[in-house]
C-alpha positions in Angstrom: 28.1 66.9 5.6 24.7 67.8 3.4 26.6 68.4 0.1 27.5 64.5 0.2 24.5 63.0 0.0 22.9 64.7 -2.8 22.0 62.7 -5.9 22.2 65.9 -8.5 25.5 68.1 -8.5 25.8 71.0 -10.3 27.6 71.0 -13.7 28.6 74.7 -15.3 27.8 74.9 -18.7 31.4 75.0 -19.9 32.0 71.9 -18.5 34.3 69.8 -21.5 34.3 66.0 -20.1 37.4 65.3 -23.1 39.5 67.9 -21.0 39.3 66.1 -17.9 42.8 63.9 -17.6 42.5 60.3 -17.3 44.9 58.4 -15.0 46.7 55.2 -16.7 46.0 51.8 -14.8 49.2 49.5 -14.9 48.2 45.9 -16.4 49.1 44.2 -13.7 47.1 46.2 -11.1 45.5 44.5 -8.2 42.1 45.3 -7.0 40.5 44.0 -3.5 37.4 42.5 -3.8 35.6 40.2 -1.1 34.1 37.1 -2.5 33.2 33.8 -1.3 35.6 30.3 -1.6 33.9 28.5 -4.1 35.5 25.1 -2.9 36.7 23.3 -0.2 40.5 23.2 0.4 43.3 22.3 2.6 46.2 24.3 3.6 49.5 22.9 2.7 51.7 25.0 5.3 49.1 23.9 8.6 47.0 21.7 7.4 43.9 23.6 8.1 40.6 22.8 6.1 38.7 26.1 4.6 35.7 24.7 3.5 33.4 26.3 0.8 31.7 29.2 1.2 34.1 30.9 3.6 34.4 34.9 3.0 37.4 36.4 2.1 39.2 39.8 1.2 41.2 38.8 -2.0 43.1 40.6 -4.3 42.3 40.2 -8.0 44.4 40.7 -11.2 44.4 39.4 -14.7 46.4 36.4 -15.7 48.4 37.8 -18.5 48.5 35.4 -21.5 45.8 33.4 -20.6 42.5 33.4 -22.0 39.9 30.9 -23.5 37.9 31.9 -26.8 38.3 35.5 -25.8 37.3 35.3 -22.3 39.9 36.5 -19.7 41.1 34.4 -16.6 41.4 36.2 -13.5 43.8 35.3 -10.7 42.9 35.8 -6.7 45.5 35.9 -3.4 43.9 35.5 -0.1 45.6 34.1 3.3 44.7 31.1 5.3 42.4 31.6 8.1 44.9 30.0 10.7 48.3 30.5 9.6 47.8 33.5 7.2 49.8 31.8 4.2 49.4 33.3 1.0 47.0 31.0 -1.4 46.4 31.6 -4.9 43.8 30.5 -7.1 42.4 31.4 -10.7 39.3 31.0 -13.0 38.6 28.3 -15.4 36.2 29.1 -18.4 36.7 26.2 -19.9 35.1 24.1 -17.4 33.1 26.9 -15.8 35.2 26.2 -12.4 38.2 27.5 -10.6 41.8 25.9 -10.3 44.1 26.1 -7.1 47.4 27.3 -8.0 49.7 27.6 -5.2 49.5 27.0 -1.1 46.6 24.9 -0.5 45.1 21.5 -2.3 41.5 21.1 -3.3 39.6 18.4 -1.4 38.2 15.3 -3.4 34.8 15.9 -4.8 33.4 12.6 -6.5 30.9 14.2 -8.9 33.9 15.9 -10.4 35.5 12.8 -11.5 32.1 11.7 -13.1 32.4 14.9 -14.9 35.7 14.5 -16.3 35.0 10.7 -17.5 32.2 12.2 -19.2 34.4 14.7 -21.1 36.8 12.0 -21.9 34.1 9.6 -23.5 32.9 12.7 -25.5 36.3 13.5 -26.9 36.8 10.0 -27.7 33.2 9.8 -29.5 34.3 13.0 -31.5 37.6 11.2 -32.7 36.0 8.1 -33.8 33.3 9.8 -35.8 35.8 12.1 -37.6 37.2 9.6 -39.7 34.1 7.3 -40.1 30.7 8.0 -41.6 29.1 4.8 -40.4 30.1 4.8 -36.8 28.7 8.5 -36.4 25.5 7.3 -38.6 25.3 4.6 -35.7 26.0 6.8 -32.7 23.1 9.0 -34.2 20.5 6.0 -34.6 21.5 5.1 -30.9 20.7 8.7 -29.7 17.5 8.5 -31.7 16.2 5.5 -30.2 17.3 6.8 -26.7 15.4 9.7 -27.0 12.4 7.8 -28.3 12.5 5.7 -25.4 12.8 8.7 -23.0 9.7 10.5 -24.6 7.8 7.5 -24.5 8.6 6.8 -20.6 7.5 10.8 -20.1 4.3 10.2 -21.9 3.4 7.4 -19.5 4.3 9.1 -16.6 2.2 11.8 -18.1 -1.1 9.4 -18.2 -0.3 8.3 -15.1 -0.5 11.7 -13.3 -3.6 12.7 -15.3 -5.3 9.7 -14.2 -4.5 10.1 -10.7 -5.6 13.9 -10.9 -8.9 12.7 -11.7 -9.7 11.1 -8.8 -11.5 13.2 -6.1 -9.4 12.8 -2.8 -12.7 14.3 -0.9 -14.7 11.1 -2.0 -12.3 8.9 -1.3 -12.0 10.0 2.1 -15.8 10.1 2.3 -16.1 6.7 1.6 -13.4 5.6 4.0 -14.6 7.5 6.6 -18.1 5.7 6.0 -16.5 2.2 5.9 -14.4 2.7 9.2 -18.3 3.9 11.0 -19.6 0.8 9.7 -16.9 -1.3 11.2 -17.0 0.3 14.6 -21.3 0.0 14.7 -20.5 -3.9 13.8 -18.0 -4.3 16.4 -20.5 -2.4 19.2 -23.3 -5.1 18.0 -23.5 -8.3 20.2 -22.5 -11.3 18.3 -25.2 -13.3 16.4 -25.4 -16.8 16.4 -26.3 -18.5 13.2 -27.1 -16.9 10.0 -30.0 -17.8 8.0 -27.7 -19.7 5.2 -26.3 -21.7 8.2 -29.8 -22.4 9.7 -30.6 -23.5 6.2 -27.6 -26.0 6.3 -28.0 -27.3 9.5 -31.9 -28.1 9.0 -31.3 -29.7 5.8 -28.5 -31.8 7.7 -30.5 -33.4 10.9 -34.0 -32.7 9.7 -34.9 -34.6 6.1 -37.6 -33.3 4.3 -41.2 -34.7 5.2 -40.1 -35.1 8.6 -42.1 -33.5 11.3 -41.5 -34.0 15.0 -44.1 -35.4 17.4 -45.2 -33.3 20.2 -45.0 -35.5 23.3 -47.7 -34.2 26.1 -47.8 -35.1 29.8 -51.5 -35.6 30.0 -52.8 -38.8 30.5 -56.2 -38.0 28.6 -53.9 -37.7 25.4 -54.1 -34.7 23.3 -55.4 -32.3 25.7 -52.0 -30.6 25.9 -51.4 -30.3 21.7 -52.6 -27.0 20.5 -55.1 -26.9 17.8 -52.7 -25.5 15.0 -50.4 -27.8 15.8 -52.7 -31.1 15.9 -52.5 -31.5 12.3 -48.8 -31.6 12.1 -48.4 -34.5 14.7 -47.7 -37.9 13.2 -50.5 -40.7 14.0 -49.0 -42.9 16.3 -47.5 -46.1 14.9 -49.9 -49.0 15.2 -48.6 -51.7 17.1 -48.7 -55.3 14.6 -51.6 -57.6 15.7 -50.4 -60.6 17.1 -51.7 -64.3 15.9 -54.2 -65.2 18.7 -53.6 -68.4 20.2 -55.6 -71.1 19.8 -58.1 -72.1 22.9 -57.7 -75.2 24.6 -61.1 -76.8 25.3 -62.5 -79.9 26.1 -66.1 -81.4 27.6 -66.5 -83.2 30.7 -69.3 -85.6 31.1 -70.9 -86.2 34.6 -73.6 -87.7 35.5 -75.6 -86.5 32.2 -74.6 -83.0 32.7 -71.5 -81.4 30.0 -69.0 -78.9 31.5 -66.7 -77.0 29.0 -63.3 -75.9 30.7 -61.1 -73.3 29.2 -57.4 -73.0 29.9 -56.6 -69.3 29.1 -58.0 -66.6 31.0 -60.4 -65.7 28.6 -64.1 -63.8 28.7 -66.8 -66.6 29.4 -67.9 -68.9 26.6 -71.3 -70.5 26.5 -70.9 -74.1 25.5 -72.8 -75.4 22.8 -76.7 -76.4 23.8 -77.4 -79.6 25.2 -78.8 -82.2 22.7 -80.9 -83.4 25.3 -83.0 -80.2 26.1 -81.1 -79.6 29.3 -79.5 -76.1 30.4 -75.6 -75.5 29.9 -73.4 -75.0 32.4 -70.7 -72.4 32.3 -67.5 -72.9 34.5 -64.5 -70.4 34.2 -61.2 -71.5 34.6 
């Protein structure tokens, strides 16, 4: 068995390759190849679905009298996986695809319909431009405008991507993490009452300018409980207005040569005017 695995074999010096007879191959000779199914199909005999990618041992041959721009067309024969019915398909070099010939039907594929519509529109445009130069010029103008719009949109996308590329994501993450830490610390701190601005507003509303609250003390001696530093801030007590004094009602009584002075209200004792005859006055209080 060692002679079967060598890479180099002995060739005698008098060997002539032209003298080796060659076997003639028939034109319709079939060779066995293993390939994968390029499309999904349904067998016409049993109705079995055979999906794309299924592997087959199939026979390949050249399609006689069929070619496209010098490219040969090949035909393949294989069997159904369920009923063993013979199926046949061939290549389609024009559309870079395969055509199902016999034994099965190709499943519907929506993108193939779209490609067919595009091919029809392209053929129609070529037919219109063949006999009308102005139509061809208009079509070229529209194509150039469309290309300019696409290029401008592409440039805008590139500028946007370059702008985003300059952003340092590490810095952004650091800023976000710091902001989150500050928010957590603020949430842990106890709630504070009024801020300085709120206190200023309250002071302006309830305490007009120039008003100083008087500090009241409980001491009866007055001023003993007021601190020395606050004594200057205390307003002096408002003085009560002085009421006019009531006139005193007085009248004199003469009795046996003695003159009496009588007062109605409880006022301090008053001295009667001196007597005219040198006698001592008598003070009588009501």
